[in-house]
C-alpha positions as CSV (number, residue, x, y, z in Angstrom):
1,Q,-0.1,0.0,0.1
2,V,0.9,3.6,-0.6
3,Q,1.2,6.1,2.2
4,L,0.6,9.8,1.2
5,V,1.6,13.0,3.1
6,E,0.5,16.4,1.8
7,S,2.3,19.6,2.9
8,G,2.4,23.2,1.7
9,G,-0.9,24.5,2.8
10,G,-1.4,27.8,4.6
11,L,-2.9,31.3,4.6
12,V,-2.5,33.5,1.4
13,Q,-3.9,36.7,0.1
14,A,-6.0,36.8,-2.9
15,G,-3.9,36.8,-5.9
16,G,-0.9,34.9,-4.2
17,S,0.6,31.7,-4.8
18,L,1.1,28.2,-2.8
19,R,2.7,25.0,-3.9
20,L,1.5,21.9,-2.3
21,S,3.7,18.8,-2.1
22,C,2.7,15.0,-1.9
23,A,5.2,12.7,-0.6
24,A,4.4,9.0,-1.2
25,S,6.2,6.1,0.5
26,G,7.9,3.3,-1.2
27,R,9.1,2.9,-4.6
28,T,5.9,2.3,-6.6
29,F,4.8,5.9,-6.9
30,S,5.8,5.8,-10.4
31,S,3.2,3.2,-11.1
32,Y,0.2,5.2,-10.2
33,A,-1.4,8.2,-11.7
34,M,-1.8,11.2,-9.2
35,G,-4.7,13.4,-8.6
36,W,-5.4,16.4,-6.4
37,F,-8.9,17.1,-5.0
38,R,-10.4,19.6,-2.6
39,Q,-13.3,20.0,-0.3
40,A,-14.5,23.4,1.0
41,L,-16.9,23.7,4.2
42,G,-20.3,22.5,3.4
43,L,-19.4,21.3,-0.1
44,E,-18.5,18.0,-1.7
45,R,-15.0,16.7,-2.7
46,E,-14.2,17.9,-5.9
47,F,-11.5,17.0,-8.6
48,V,-8.9,19.8,-9.3
49,A,-6.1,18.2,-11.4
50,A,-4.4,14.8,-12.4
51,I,-1.2,13.6,-13.9
52,S,-0.4,10.4,-15.6
53,Q,2.3,8.0,-14.5
54,S,5.0,9.3,-16.5
55,G,3.7,12.8,-16.3
56,A,3.1,13.2,-20.0
57,R,-0.9,13.6,-19.5
58,T,-2.6,16.1,-17.3
59,Y,-6.3,17.1,-16.6
60,Y,-7.5,20.2,-14.8
61,A,-10.9,21.4,-13.6
62,D,-12.2,24.4,-15.5
63,S,-12.2,26.3,-12.3
64,V,-8.4,26.1,-12.0
65,K,-7.2,25.8,-15.7
66,G,-4.4,28.2,-16.4
67,R,-3.9,29.0,-12.7
68,F,-2.7,25.7,-11.3
69,T,0.0,23.4,-12.4
70,I,0.2,19.6,-11.5
71,S,3.6,17.9,-11.8
72,R,5.6,15.0,-10.2
73,D,9.2,14.0,-9.6
74,N,9.1,10.1,-9.7
75,A,12.7,9.9,-8.5
76,K,11.7,11.6,-5.3
77,N,8.3,10.0,-5.1
78,T,6.6,13.3,-4.9
79,G,3.8,15.1,-6.6
80,Y,3.1,18.8,-6.8
81,L,0.6,21.2,-7.2
82,Q,1.6,24.8,-7.9
83,M,-1.4,27.2,-7.2
84,N,-1.1,30.7,-8.8
85,S,-3.4,33.8,-8.9
86,L,-5.5,32.2,-5.9
87,K,-8.9,33.2,-5.3
88,P,-10.9,33.1,-1.9
89,E,-13.2,30.2,-3.7
90,D,-10.0,28.2,-3.7
91,T,-10.2,27.9,0.0
92,A,-10.6,24.1,1.0
93,V,-8.7,21.1,2.3
94,Y,-6.6,19.9,-0.5
95,Y,-6.1,16.1,-0.9
96,C,-3.7,14.2,-3.1
97,A,-4.5,10.8,-4.3
98,T,-3.4,7.8,-6.5
99,A,-5.1,5.7,-8.8
100,R,-4.2,2.8,-11.4
101,N,-5.1,5.1,-14.2
102,I,-5.5,8.8,-14.6
103,G,-9.2,9.9,-14.0
104,I,-11.3,12.7,-12.5
105,M,-13.7,10.7,-10.6
106,T,-12.9,10.3,-6.5
107,R,-13.9,6.6,-6.7
108,E,-11.3,5.8,-9.1
109,Y,-8.6,6.7,-6.6
110,D,-7.4,4.1,-4.1
111,Y,-4.9,5.8,-1.8
112,W,-5.3,9.2,0.0
113,G,-3.4,11.7,1.9
114,Q,-4.7,13.4,5.1
115,G,-5.2,16.7,3.5
116,T,-3.7,20.1,3.9
117,Q,-5.5,23.4,4.7
118,V,-5.6,26.2,2.1
119,T,-7.1,29.4,2.9
120,V,-7.2,32.4,0.6
121,S,-8.1,35.8,2.1
122,S,-9.7,38.7,0.3
Protein backbone atom coordinates (compact mmCIF):
# COMPACT_ATOMS: atom_id res chain seq x y z
CA GLN A 1 0.00 0.00 0.00
CA VAL A 2 0.97 3.62 -0.50
CA GLN A 3 1.05 6.26 2.20
CA LEU A 4 0.64 9.86 1.06
CA VAL A 5 1.46 12.99 3.06
CA GLU A 6 0.51 16.46 1.85
CA SER A 7 2.28 19.64 2.89
CA GLY A 8 2.58 23.27 1.83
CA GLY A 9 -0.86 24.56 2.70
CA GLY A 10 -1.40 27.78 4.57
CA LEU A 11 -2.89 31.25 4.51
CA VAL A 12 -2.37 33.48 1.49
CA GLN A 13 -3.93 36.67 0.13
CA ALA A 14 -5.98 36.67 -3.04
CA GLY A 15 -3.68 36.78 -6.05
CA GLY A 16 -0.90 34.98 -4.21
CA SER A 17 0.66 31.57 -4.76
CA LEU A 18 1.24 28.32 -2.92
CA ARG A 19 2.90 25.05 -3.85
CA LEU A 20 1.54 21.86 -2.36
CA SER A 21 3.64 18.71 -2.09
CA CYS A 22 2.56 15.09 -1.84
CA ALA A 23 5.20 12.70 -0.54
CA ALA A 24 4.61 9.02 -1.24
CA SER A 25 6.10 6.09 0.63
CA GLY A 26 7.80 3.18 -1.07
CA ARG A 27 9.16 2.88 -4.57
CA THR A 28 5.95 2.27 -6.51
CA PHE A 29 4.85 5.88 -6.89
CA SER A 30 5.73 5.88 -10.58
CA SER A 31 3.24 3.05 -11.17
CA TYR A 32 0.28 5.26 -10.23
CA ALA A 33 -1.49 8.23 -11.66
CA MET A 34 -1.87 11.05 -9.17
CA GLY A 35 -4.71 13.45 -8.56
CA TRP A 36 -5.51 16.47 -6.42
CA PHE A 37 -8.97 17.02 -4.97
CA ARG A 38 -10.37 19.65 -2.64
CA GLN A 39 -13.26 19.98 -0.24
CA ALA A 40 -14.59 23.28 1.06
CA LEU A 41 -16.75 23.54 4.18
CA GLY A 42 -20.27 22.41 3.45
CA LEU A 43 -19.43 21.19 -0.06
CA GLU A 44 -18.63 17.87 -1.69
CA ARG A 45 -15.11 16.84 -2.58
CA GLU A 46 -14.26 17.93 -6.10
CA PHE A 47 -11.63 17.17 -8.70
CA VAL A 48 -8.84 19.69 -9.18
CA ALA A 49 -6.09 18.15 -11.33
CA ALA A 50 -4.57 14.81 -12.33
CA ILE A 51 -1.36 13.58 -13.92
CA SER A 52 -0.43 10.31 -15.59
CA GLN A 53 2.30 7.98 -14.36
CA SER A 54 4.98 9.45 -16.59
CA GLY A 55 3.68 12.99 -16.32
CA ALA A 56 2.91 13.11 -20.03
CA ARG A 57 -0.83 13.71 -19.60
CA THR A 58 -2.58 16.17 -17.31
CA TYR A 59 -6.19 17.14 -16.66
CA TYR A 60 -7.56 20.20 -14.89
CA ALA A 61 -10.89 21.32 -13.61
CA ASP A 62 -12.18 24.32 -15.54
CA SER A 63 -12.16 26.37 -12.35
CA VAL A 64 -8.36 26.10 -11.99
CA LYS A 65 -7.22 25.83 -15.60
CA GLY A 66 -4.53 28.36 -16.39
CA ARG A 67 -3.84 29.03 -12.72
CA PHE A 68 -2.79 25.65 -11.29
CA THR A 69 -0.07 23.30 -12.53
CA ILE A 70 0.26 19.67 -11.52
CA SER A 71 3.63 17.93 -11.75
CA ARG A 72 5.56 15.01 -10.33
CA ASP A 73 9.11 13.91 -9.65
CA ASN A 74 9.11 10.13 -9.66
CA ALA A 75 12.75 9.95 -8.57
CA LYS A 76 11.71 11.72 -5.36
CA ASN A 77 8.36 9.93 -5.00
CA THR A 78 6.71 13.33 -4.82
CA GLY A 79 3.86 15.09 -6.57
CA TYR A 80 3.17 18.81 -6.64
CA LEU A 81 0.41 21.30 -7.20
CA GLN A 82 1.53 24.82 -8.02
CA MET A 83 -1.30 27.26 -7.35
CA ASN A 84 -1.09 30.79 -8.73
CA SER A 85 -3.54 33.69 -8.83
CA LEU A 86 -5.39 32.24 -5.88
CA LYS A 87 -8.97 33.26 -5.21
CA PRO A 88 -11.04 33.10 -2.01
CA GLU A 89 -13.15 30.37 -3.61
CA ASP A 90 -10.03 28.18 -3.73
CA THR A 91 -10.21 27.91 0.06
CA ALA A 92 -10.53 24.23 0.95
CA VAL A 93 -8.77 21.19 2.31
CA TYR A 94 -6.64 19.80 -0.51
CA TYR A 95 -6.02 16.07 -0.84
CA CYS A 96 -3.64 14.12 -3.03
CA ALA A 97 -4.48 10.60 -4.15
CA THR A 98 -3.19 7.83 -6.41
CA ALA A 99 -5.00 5.68 -8.94
CA ARG A 100 -4.26 2.84 -11.34
CA ASN A 101 -5.08 5.13 -14.25
CA ILE A 102 -5.57 8.85 -14.66
CA GLY A 103 -9.13 9.96 -14.00
CA ILE A 104 -11.32 12.72 -12.59
CA MET A 105 -13.64 10.71 -10.33
CA THR A 106 -12.96 10.27 -6.63
CA ARG A 107 -14.00 6.61 -6.77
CA GLU A 108 -11.16 5.87 -9.20
CA TYR A 109 -8.55 6.70 -6.56
CA ASP A 110 -7.39 4.09 -4.08
CA TYR A 111 -5.00 5.86 -1.71
CA TRP A 112 -5.47 9.26 -0.11
CA GLY A 113 -3.43 11.66 1.96
CA GLN A 114 -4.67 13.35 5.12
CA GLY A 115 -5.24 16.71 3.47
CA THR A 116 -3.73 20.16 3.90
CA GLN A 117 -5.67 23.37 4.52
CA VAL A 118 -5.47 26.20 2.00
CA THR A 119 -7.07 29.49 3.00
CA VAL A 120 -7.21 32.45 0.62
CA SER A 121 -8.19 35.77 2.12
CA SER A 122 -9.76 38.68 0.27
